[in-house]
N, C-alpha and C positions, 0 to 999 in steps of 0.2 A: 771497231769491233764486234761481230754479232749476236745479237742476245741468244741467249739460250731458253727467256720464257717461250713457255707455248702457245702458239698461236689463242687468239680468243673464238670461243664458239661462235660459230652462228647461231643467231635468235631468231625466230618463228613469228614473225606481226602475230600472226593470227591464233598464238597459241594464251589460252587464258587468263587469266590477275588469280592470286592464288585468292581460295575460299574464305570466307570468312571463320574467326572461333566460332565451332560448333557450340550451340548451348550443353550445357551438361546432361549426359547417358542418363535414361529413364529409370535407369534401376539406381545410380546411384541416387536422384532427385529425394528429397527427404521431407514432409511435411509443409518447414518454414519455407524452404525454397522453393517447391509450387505455391505458396500463399503472393509469395513475392514476385513471380512467374504471370499469376492470373492477374497480380495489380496492373505488371506493365502492360499484357494484352487488353484484360478490360477494366480500366480502369469505374469505368461508369456503375460498374455491378461491386466488383471490391476495395475499388480504393473510399476511402471513407467510412461512415455508419454504415454498417449490416444493414441493409434491404433484405426480405424474403426471398429468395430462390422459386424461381422458375423450377415449376417437379421436371423430372426428367434432366437439369442440365447438364448433369455429365455428360450425354452425348454430343446435347451443341457445344459445349469445348472441344471434343475428338472431332467433330466436323468443321470449327472454325482452326480448329488447331494438332491439325493431325498428328499424331505419332510425336508430340509433343511431353504428354503424360499418359501415363499408364495407370491401367482401373485400379491397381492396389492403393498409387500415389494419391489417385483423386481420395477414395473412399477413404485413408486415413484423413485426409486434408478437410473430406464435409462430415467426418467425426464429430471434427474440432470443432470445428467455427458452426453446425450446427448447435453443439451443446455449451455454446458461448454464453456466457449470462448476455450480452448485449443481443448476441443474433434471438433469443430467445423476446427480449424484452422486446424489442424492433416488432418481430411475430404473434405478439400481443396487441401491442396497438395501432398494424398493417388495414390494412382490407382488399390490397393487391401483392400479388407478387409480379418480380420484375426479373426479364430474359439478361443478355449479355450487352445488351448496348444503354443497359438502363432504363426501359420502357416497357411498360406496365403487359402483362404476362398471362395473366389469368386470374380469377378475384380468389380471392383469401379463405378457404374455408372457414365455419364457428365454428367446429369442433380443433381444427389445427390454432387456432388463437385459444382455446376454452385451453389441450392440449398445454402450448406453454405460458398461458398466467396459472397453471395447476403445477409446474414445475417450480416456475420463480416463489410460490408461496411454498413453497416444498423447503427451498434451499433455502427461503431465507426464513422457516424453522430450524430448520439445522443452524444456522447461521446464530439465531438467538439464542439455540441453547447451548450454543456454544462460547457465547460471548458471557452469559450468565453463568456457568460452568470452569471460565478464566475468571470471571469475578469474585466468585466464593473462594478459588484457590490464591488469590489474593488477598481478600480476606483472613480466610485460615492463617495465611503465610504473616501476616502481619500481626496477628491476635496472636501467634506465635512467638513472634521477634519481641510486643510489647512482654507478653511472658516472664522471656529471657531478662528482658532490661530488667523489669520488676523484681527479679529476683537474686542478679548483683546491687539491684542496690536493697534489699534487702539483708541479703549475705553479707556486704561492706560494716552493717551496722546494724550487724548483729552481737550478744556477746555466748552466744550458744558455740557446743561446740559442732563440727559440721554433722554428725550423725546426729544428735537432736538436731537441727536443726530442720535436717532430710527428711524425719523422724515427722516432727511438723508440719511443713510442707507438701507431707506424703509424696512424695519422692525418693526414687533410691540413689543409697548414699552413692554407688558406681559409676550415677551419670551427672553429677552435680558439679565434678570439673568439668567435664569438655562442654556442657550448657553454660559455666559462667563462659571457660573459655569466648564462646560465640558469643557471648553478649558484647565480651569486651571490643572482640572485633570490627561487630556491628555497630557499637557507639563511638571506637575510634575512623567509624569510615561513616558516619553520620555527620551533612552538612551541618557547617552551624549555624546557629539561631542569629535570625534575621533581628537588625537596630530597628528598632523605631522611627518612623520616619515624622519630620519636624515640619511644617509651615514656616515658608518665609513670607514676611508679609510685601503688599506690590511694594512699598514706600522703604523700605530696609536697600540699608548700603547694601553694597557685594561682599565687604568685608567684614560685617554682622552678620552676627550668629545668631541663626534665625530660633526663634523659641517658640516652647510648647507651650497652648495653652487649651484650659478645660473643653470640650466640646458643648458646644452653644451661645459660648462667652463672646460679642465680639471683638474685633481684631481693634477695632477699630473706635474711637472715641465717637460717637453720630457727630454732624455736623451741626454746627448755633450753640452747641452746648461749652459752656467754660469750661477751661479747664480745672474749676475747683468753687467753690462758695455753694450756698442754697438754691437750690431750685426755685427759680420762678415763675 
């Protein structure tokens, strides 16, 4: 029976192999993707701890990897890279700049080191101020919680009417129920008190209950002293 399949098409031995997958379009590249590609292309500079960059490093990148990165993408990446705290620390401590191969490429000026140090000091001051504000806010919230707990404690033991109780406490009557309800919720959510810790004697049996002893009192009788009787 004659086959109905079409004959195979002739192949050209000189036909080039399939091209490898192309890099992402330049327009679609994000700063994070740009950073990843720079690490792969120039690991001596962009992999590991930040190093002060050679001046006009973008022109070197475009020369070594033409058409790989657009100018806006590189500018966005370098704004983030050179503005990071880790890069500023490196800039404030180094004396040399580095090229794409990680080799020294010019002395780092004292002016640039000073600018980096001033920016780091400004950021530390902002962080200290923010932490101080957060600590003050936490302390205020804790004080309010303690005030509500004290209010609940006093209200549950008073014989005054709610109106008289609020008048004595200097509290509006319409706020009492809400404060008491919140105090009860906080008391229910509070962790249970920790039990006191007991010390076990080194020679105690595993099934023997540890004893609590006054602080400063020896756990065992000094060696050489008889169990009873007057001292000699």
